[in-house]
N, C-alpha and C positions, 0 to 999 in steps of 0.2 A: 200835479198842478204845474209842473214845468212845461208840459205840452200846451197848457192853457195860457200861462203868463208870459212865457218866452218861447213861443213855438219855433222861432228861427234858429234856436240852439239845438233842436232835436230832429233826427231823421225818423225816429220811432221811439216807442216806450214800452216798458213792461210794468204792469201793476200786479203785484203778487200779494195777496191777502191785504189789499189796500182799502183804507177807509174812504169810501166814495160819497157818503151822504152823512155828514155830521149830525143831522137831525135824528138819525137812528140811534144815536147814543142815549137819547132821552126816551126811547120807546122800550118798554120792558117785555118785548115779545120773545126774548131769548135769555137764557141764563148766562150771565157773564161774571167777571170778577168785580164789576161795579155794583156796589150796594145801592139800595133804593135811596138811602140818605145822600150818598155821593151824587147819584144821578140827579136828584132834585135840589140839592143845596150846594154841593161842591162844583159840579160841572157848570152851572150858570155863572159862578164867580170866575172859574178858570177859562172857559171858552165863550161864555155868553148865554143868554136866554134865547132859545129858538124863536120865540114869538116877539119879544121886545127888540131883539137884534136880528130880525129877519133879513134885512138888507145885507148885513155883514155875513150872515150864514150863506146867503145866495151867492155872494162874491167868492166864497172859498169852497163852494160845493161842486165837486166835479160832475155830479149828476145834472145840476142846473146849468153848468158851463160846458156840457158835452159838445154842443154845436161848434165850439171854438177849437176843438181837437181835430186837427187835420192830418197828423202823422199816424201811421199804422200803430196799433196798440194791441199788445198781448195781455189778456186778462187771465189770472189764475187764482182760484179760490178753493178752499176746503169745505166740503159739505157739512162737516161737524165742527167748524170753527165757532167758538163761543166769544172770541174777542172781536173778530170782524166777520160776522155771519155772511153766509152766501148771498143774502139779500143785497148786500153792498155791490157785489158783482153783477147780479141780475139787473139791478136798477141802472147801473152804468151801461151795461150792454144794451138794454132797452133804449136808453137815452141816446146812445151813439147810433143805434139803428134808426131811430126817429130822425136823426140829423143826417142820415145817408152814409154813415160810416160803419162798416161791418168789422168789429174787432175780431182778432183771433181769440178763441175761448178754450179754457180747460178748467174743469171742476173735478176734483177728486172727492167723490162722495164719502170715502172712508178716511178722510184726513181732517185734521183740525187746523190750527194756526201754524202751518209749516208742514213739511212732508217728513213723516217718520218712517214710512215704509220705503225700503230701498227701491222697489220697482217704480214707485211714484216719483221718487227723487231722480232716478235715472230717466224716466219718461219726460219729466219737466225739463231737466237739463238738456236733453236732446231737442225738445220743442223750442226752448229758448235759444239754443245754439243755432238752430235752423232759421228761426225768426230773425235773430240779429245778423246772421250771415246774409240773409236776403236783403236787409235794409241798410246795412252799414258798409256796403261795398264802396 
């Protein structure tokens, strides 16, 4: 959200297993640690109701605000992530592309919410190092 709210402060950004569409929290298409009761009774109290508070959701939804992102962005997600499913990344990537911004993308199909395999940790560190070196000169 920093790239959206205060773009003048950033030359680039990295979104690693980032929640990009809060509305997905209310959809039960993946198995997460959120119970059905929490999804339908707790989340509306804590973060709002996606229908009743649609304007507030849109204001803090990176997918819906993607056209405001102008800085280069590296997106990284795990294909097996149950906390922040890959759908978050693919939706933001599609929204950025529709806005004329091509993000750098990496998805580790065999990882969850973080990289446990050394080869993926090393690969991501190298990608992020190269990305930041390119834009933080």
